[in-house]
C-alpha positions in Angstrom: -3.7 17.0 -0.7 -5.6 15.2 2.1 -5.7 11.6 3.3 -8.9 9.7 3.7 -8.7 6.3 5.4 -11.7 4.0 5.4 -12.5 0.3 6.0 -14.2 -1.5 3.0 -17.7 -1.2 4.4 -17.3 2.6 4.9 -16.3 3.3 1.3 -19.0 4.9 -0.9 -19.8 3.3 -4.3 -18.0 6.2 -6.0 -14.8 5.8 -3.8 -14.7 2.1 -4.4 -15.2 2.6 -8.2 -12.4 5.2 -8.2 -10.0 2.9 -6.3 -10.7 -0.1 -8.6 -10.4 2.1 -11.7 -7.1 3.5 -10.6 -5.7 0.1 -9.7 -6.7 -1.3 -13.0 -5.3 1.7 -14.9 -1.9 1.4 -13.3 -1.4 -2.3 -12.5 -3.4 -4.0 -15.3 -3.2 -1.6 -18.2 0.0 0.5 -17.7 2.1 -2.3 -16.2 0.5 -5.0 -18.2 0.0 -7.4 -15.2 -2.8 -9.9 -15.7 -3.7 -10.9 -12.2 -6.7 -11.0 -9.8 -6.5 -7.4 -8.4 -9.8 -7.5 -6.5 -9.5 -10.1 -3.7 -10.6 -11.0 -0.2 -8.0 -8.7 1.4 -10.0 -5.7 0.1 -12.8 -6.6 2.5 -10.6 -6.5 5.7 -8.2 -3.7 4.7 -8.0 -0.1 5.6 -8.1 1.8 2.3 -6.0 5.0 2.3 -6.8 7.5 -0.4 -4.8 10.6 -1.2 -7.2 13.2 -2.6 -6.5 16.5 -4.2 -9.3 18.8 -5.4 -11.8 16.0 -5.2 -9.6 13.6 -7.4 -8.0 10.4 -6.2 -4.3 10.9 -6.8 -2.9 8.1 -4.6 -3.9 4.9 -2.9 -2.8 2.0 -0.8 -4.3 -0.6 1.4 -3.2 -1.7 4.9 -3.9 -5.4 5.4 -4.2 -6.7 9.0 -1.9 -9.4 10.3 -2.9 -13.0 9.5 -4.2 -12.3 6.0 -1.0 -12.2 3.8 1.4 -13.1 6.6 1.9 -12.8 10.3 2.8 -9.1 9.7 0.7 -6.2 8.7 1.0 -5.9 5.0 0.8 -2.7 2.8 0.0 -3.1 -0.8 -1.5 -1.8 -4.0 0.5 1.4 -3.6 -0.2 3.9 -6.3 0.7 7.6 -7.0 -0.8 9.2 -10.1 2.0 11.7 -10.3 5.4 10.1 -9.7 8.6 11.5 -8.2 6.8 14.4 -6.5 6.5 13.1 -3.0 3.0 11.7 -3.1 4.1 8.1 -2.7 6.4 8.8 0.2 3.7 10.8 2.0 1.1 8.1 1.3 3.5 5.4 2.7 4.3 7.5 5.8 0.6 7.9 6.5 0.0 4.2 5.8 2.7 3.2 8.3 1.1 5.5 10.9 -2.3 4.0 10.3 -0.9 0.4 10.4 0.9 1.2 13.7 -2.2 2.7 15.3 -4.8 0.2 14.0 -3.1 -3.2 14.3 -1.1 -4.7 17.1 1.9 -6.2 15.2 5.6 -5.6 15.5 6.3 -5.1 11.8 5.0 -4.3 8.4 5.9 -6.3 5.2 5.6 -5.3 1.6 6.4 -6.8 -1.8 8.0 -3.7 -3.4 8.5 -3.3 -7.1 12.2 -3.0 -7.5 12.1 0.5 -9.0 10.3 1.8 -5.9 12.4 0.1 -3.3 14.5 3.3 -2.6 11.3 5.3 -1.9 10.1 2.7 0.6 13.5 2.8 2.3 13.0 6.5 3.0 10.1 5.6 5.3 12.0 2.9 7.2 11.6 -0.3 5.2 14.7 -2.6 4.7 15.1 -5.1 1.9 14.8 -8.7 3.2 15.1 -10.7 0.0 16.7 -10.9 -3.4 15.0 -9.9 -6.6 12.0 -12.1 -7.7 9.4 -11.8 -10.4 5.8 -11.3 -9.4 3.1 -10.6 -11.9 5.7 -9.9 -14.6 7.5 -7.2 -12.5 10.8 -7.3 -10.5 10.1 -7.2 -6.8 11.9 -7.4 -3.4 10.5 -8.2 0.0 10.9 -5.4 2.4 10.1 -5.0 6.1 9.7 -2.2 8.6 10.2 -3.2 12.3 8.7 -1.0 14.9 11.0 -0.1 17.9 9.8 -1.8 21.1 9.3 1.6 22.7 7.0 2.7 19.9 5.0 -0.5 20.0 4.2 -0.5 23.8 
């Protein structure tokens, strides 16, 4: 497995198609969430793809501060194969990219409740109670960088 990180304008047509197809397969079809998946945040995000043998097996986007909140935001986290470490590795790489690319003291996510434990293994802490978003139970979570790491 390798990670490929690109800004929107760097994505090839095939990469963008693969990302949108995977997001639709998981969020719209599998999880039955009717919502506007493709949005303006796509244009300003860093798109992180996990690729294995030429196939997209995981994805997330790192959204800069000021788009969703004052924090960096990570969203649209997908792993094709679940419970085998892809999601955790993808999030760890996403945190690294977010820390290097954007000057913000923390990262926020809206985590589906079933995945909150996985996010906690890479440093996120729950900051809200359970709420419904697009028909799924979620919690807000946040990772705060140590001041020493952020300088």
